[in-house]
C-alpha positions in Angstrom: 40.0 85.9 132.9 43.1 87.4 133.2 44.0 90.0 131.3 48.0 89.2 129.6 50.7 90.9 130.8 51.4 92.5 127.1 48.8 94.4 127.0 49.8 96.0 130.6 53.2 96.6 129.3 51.6 98.3 125.8 49.0 100.5 127.8 52.3 101.8 129.9 54.6 102.8 127.1 51.7 104.3 124.9 51.0 106.2 128.6 54.7 107.7 128.6 55.3 107.8 125.0 52.2 110.4 125.2 53.9 112.3 127.9 56.8 113.3 125.3 56.6 116.4 123.9 56.9 116.5 120.1 60.4 118.2 120.8 61.9 116.5 122.6 61.2 113.4 120.2 63.1 116.1 117.4 65.6 116.6 119.3 66.9 112.6 120.6 66.2 112.1 116.4 68.8 114.8 115.8 71.0 113.9 118.5 71.3 110.3 117.3 71.5 111.9 113.7 74.5 114.2 114.8 76.4 111.1 116.7 76.4 108.9 113.8 77.7 111.5 111.8 80.4 112.2 114.6 81.1 108.5 114.6 81.3 108.0 110.7 84.0 111.0 111.2 86.0 109.2 113.6 85.9 105.9 111.7 87.3 107.9 108.2 89.9 109.9 110.5 91.0 106.3 111.8 90.7 105.4 108.4 93.0 108.1 107.2 95.7 107.6 110.5 96.5 104.4 109.8 97.4 105.4 106.0 99.4 107.9 106.7 101.4 105.6 109.2 101.7 102.8 106.4 102.5 105.6 103.9 105.8 107.2 106.3 106.7 103.4 106.7 106.9 102.7 103.0 108.3 106.2 102.6 111.1 105.7 105.5 111.9 102.1 103.7 112.5 103.8 99.7 114.4 106.0 101.6 117.1 103.7 103.7 117.2 101.8 99.7 118.4 105.0 98.4 120.4 105.7 101.4 122.3 101.9 100.8 122.4 102.7 96.2 124.0 105.9 97.4 126.5 104.5 100.4 127.8 102.2 97.5 128.1 104.1 94.5 130.0 106.2 96.9 132.8 102.9 97.7 132.1 102.2 93.8 133.6 105.8 93.2 136.2 105.9 95.3 137.6 102.6 94.1 137.8 104.3 90.4 138.7 107.1 92.1 142.3 105.3 93.7 142.5 103.2 90.4 142.4 106.2 88.6 145.4 108.1 90.4 147.4 105.3 90.1 146.6 105.0 86.4 148.0 108.8 86.7 151.1 108.2 88.4 152.2 105.1 86.1 151.6 107.6 83.1 153.8 110.7 84.3 156.2 107.7 85.2 156.5 107.2 81.3 156.3 110.7 80.6 159.5 110.9 82.3 160.9 107.9 80.9 159.9 109.1 77.4 161.7 112.6 78.2 164.5 111.0 79.4 164.7 108.9 76.0 164.0 112.1 74.1 166.9 113.1 75.4 169.3 110.6 75.0 168.3 110.3 71.0 168.2 113.7 70.5 170.8 113.2 68.1 169.2 110.4 66.3 167.5 110.5 63.3 164.6 112.9 62.3 162.5 109.5 62.1 163.2 108.9 65.3 162.9 112.1 67.1 159.7 112.7 65.0 158.3 109.2 66.4 159.4 110.1 69.6 157.8 113.8 69.6 154.5 112.5 68.8 154.5 109.6 71.0 155.1 112.2 73.8 152.4 114.4 72.3 149.7 111.3 72.5 150.9 110.6 75.9 150.7 114.5 77.5 147.1 114.5 76.0 146.3 111.7 77.3 147.4 112.7 80.4 145.5 115.9 79.7 142.1 113.7 79.3 143.2 111.7 82.7 143.2 115.0 84.3 140.0 116.2 83.1 138.3 113.1 83.7 140.0 112.6 87.5 138.1 116.1 88.2 135.3 115.4 87.0 135.3 112.0 89.1 136.2 114.3 92.1 133.2 116.5 91.5 130.9 114.1 90.8 132.0 112.0 94.3 131.8 115.5 96.4 128.4 115.9 95.1 127.7 112.3 95.7 128.9 112.6 98.8 126.9 116.0 99.7 123.5 114.4 99.2 124.5 111.5 101.3 125.1 113.6 103.3 121.8 116.1 103.6 120.0 112.0 102.7 121.4 111.2 105.7 120.3 114.0 107.6 117.0 113.5 106.3 116.6 109.6 107.0 118.0 110.9 110.8 115.3 113.1 110.8 112.5 110.3 109.9 113.6 107.7 111.9 113.4 110.4 114.9 110.2 110.8 113.7 109.2 107.3 113.5 110.1 106.5 116.5 108.4 109.0 118.4 105.3 107.9 116.8 106.2 104.2 117.5 106.8 105.6 121.5 103.5 107.4 121.4 101.6 104.5 119.9 103.6 102.1 122.4 101.9 104.5 125.5 98.5 104.6 124.2 98.7 100.5 124.4 99.9 101.3 128.1 97.0 103.1 129.0 94.5 101.0 127.1 96.2 97.8 129.1 96.0 100.1 132.0 92.6 101.2 131.5 91.2 97.4 130.7 92.7 96.2 134.0 91.5 98.8 136.3 87.8 98.7 134.5 87.8 94.7 134.6 88.5 94.8 138.3 86.2 97.8 138.9 83.4 95.8 137.1 84.4 92.4 138.6 81.2 91.9 140.6 79.1 92.0 137.5 81.3 89.0 136.2 78.5 86.5 135.0 76.0 88.2 134.9 76.2 89.7 131.2 79.1 92.0 131.2 82.6 91.3 129.5 85.6 93.6 129.3 88.3 93.4 126.0 90.0 95.2 124.3 89.5 95.8 120.4 91.9 97.6 118.0 93.4 99.7 120.5 90.0 100.6 122.3 88.4 99.5 125.3 85.2 97.8 125.2 82.2 97.3 127.9 79.7 94.9 126.9 76.5 95.0 128.7 73.7 92.1 127.6 70.3 93.3 127.9 69.4 91.5 130.9 71.6 93.2 132.9 70.6 97.1 131.9 66.4 96.6 130.4 63.8 95.1 130.6 62.9 93.1 127.0 61.2 96.8 124.8 62.4 98.8 127.5 64.7 101.8 127.9 64.7 102.5 131.6 68.2 100.8 133.2 67.4 97.7 135.8 69.2 98.8 139.2 71.9 96.4 139.1 72.8 97.8 136.0 72.9 101.2 137.4 74.9 100.1 140.2 77.4 98.7 137.5 77.3 102.0 135.0 77.8 103.9 138.3 81.0 101.9 138.8 82.3 102.4 135.3 81.2 106.1 135.7 83.8 106.3 138.7 86.9 104.8 137.0 86.0 107.5 133.8 85.8 110.5 136.2 89.7 109.9 136.8 90.6 109.2 133.1 89.1 112.8 131.6 91.4 111.8 128.2 89.7 109.3 127.5 86.8 109.7 124.9 83.2 107.7 125.5 80.7 106.3 122.7 77.8 104.2 123.8 76.3 101.9 121.0 73.1 100.5 121.9 72.4 97.3 119.7 69.3 95.3 119.1 68.4 91.8 117.7 66.0 91.2 114.7 62.9 90.8 116.2 61.0 95.0 115.3 59.5 97.0 118.1 55.8 97.1 118.3 55.7 100.5 116.4 54.2 104.1 118.9 54.5 107.2 119.5 58.0 107.4 121.0 60.0 104.2 118.9 59.5 103.3 115.4 61.8 100.5 115.1 65.0 98.9 116.9 66.7 102.3 115.3 64.8 104.5 118.3 64.8 101.8 120.6 68.8 100.7 120.5 69.6 104.8 120.7 66.9 105.6 123.2 69.2 103.0 124.9 72.5 104.7 124.5 70.9 107.7 125.8 69.6 106.1 128.7 72.6 105.0 130.0 74.8 108.5 129.4 72.4 110.1 132.0 73.4 107.6 134.3 76.8 108.4 133.3 76.4 111.9 134.0 74.1 111.9 136.7 76.2 113.2 140.1 79.8 112.9 138.4 82.1 115.5 137.0 82.5 113.6 133.3 82.6 116.2 130.7 79.7 115.5 128.8 81.6 116.8 125.3 83.3 113.4 126.3 80.5 111.3 125.0 79.0 110.0 122.3 75.5 108.3 122.1 74.6 106.2 119.4 72.6 103.4 117.8 73.0 100.6 115.5 69.5 98.8 116.0 70.1 95.6 114.8 72.5 96.0 112.0 75.7 94.8 113.7 74.9 91.4 115.4 77.3 89.2 117.1 76.0 86.0 115.6 73.7 86.0 112.6 70.8 83.7 113.2 67.4 83.4 115.0 68.3 81.5 117.9 67.3 82.1 120.9 70.9 82.7 122.3 72.1 84.4 118.8 69.1 87.1 119.5 69.9 86.9 123.6 74.1 88.0 122.6 73.2 90.3 119.8 70.6 92.4 122.4 73.5 94.8 123.8 74.7 97.8 124.9 78.8 98.7 124.2 80.9 101.4 126.2 83.4 102.0 123.6 87.0 104.2 125.4 89.4 105.5 123.1 92.5 107.4 123.8 92.6 110.5 122.5 95.0 110.9 119.6 95.8 114.7 119.3 100.2 114.0 119.9 99.2 111.4 117.4 97.8 113.2 114.8 100.3 116.2 115.2 103.0 113.8 114.2 100.9 112.5 111.3 100.2 116.0 110.1 103.7 117.3 110.4 104.6 114.3 107.8 
């Protein structure tokens, strides 16, 4: 009678698990927790950056509207000022005419002289009022022009910062596109074997299905998967400004609990750390750049229990992100 293959697998797993010290197991669990915290921190920082950029654009829109309104107000006040000056000139001419008339009728009746004097006084008072209004308008116009000048200068600075921000984003998009092409070319020999390279949210994703990397329930990378990871490591070694996150994903079939793995969380984390060690082995990649994380079965590509859906969900994703230090500096300055 032949003994089922799964019994040999379980026996092998138990033998390996029994050799792993409890301290090593605790360190791996701590590393998983730290990875999750760092992932959440990056997600929060990314959201904060998006919110800050949206607020900056909103403030820019408000400033531009205020600038347009000030330009319109200045134009209207300038026209009103010209009209007032013209009216002032007419009033002065009328005053001169009244003075000439007064001279002509000095010998007239007292009533006519009184009427003319009253009219002259009223005209002079009106003239003084108009001159006061004119001075206030000139003062207000100067203040408006000063505010307009300051607002224009501030708007120019904000435009400059926005252009700088957009230039940085464009450069990062260019870096992501170039990285995508380089990695796709380096891994072209693994096309059709469960490997895909694509861009998403300003990052490059290298997705490797389980068939390329692991046997079912195993955390040991197959030789063909090791070759793919070594080719990828060569590219990452030449791009030191790229952050690397490795996420392990499983299907929704529970693992058989044992000393080393209790559930799919453990399986996904152990697979991620196995890939980390292969990327670091014999390379100059700085370990600080790398985050290993396990997602378990909780981020499936396809829902359901169909065999095809489960096959797609059993994957490892290597997420490559350009450094955003320069972008954070501009956002914090605003």
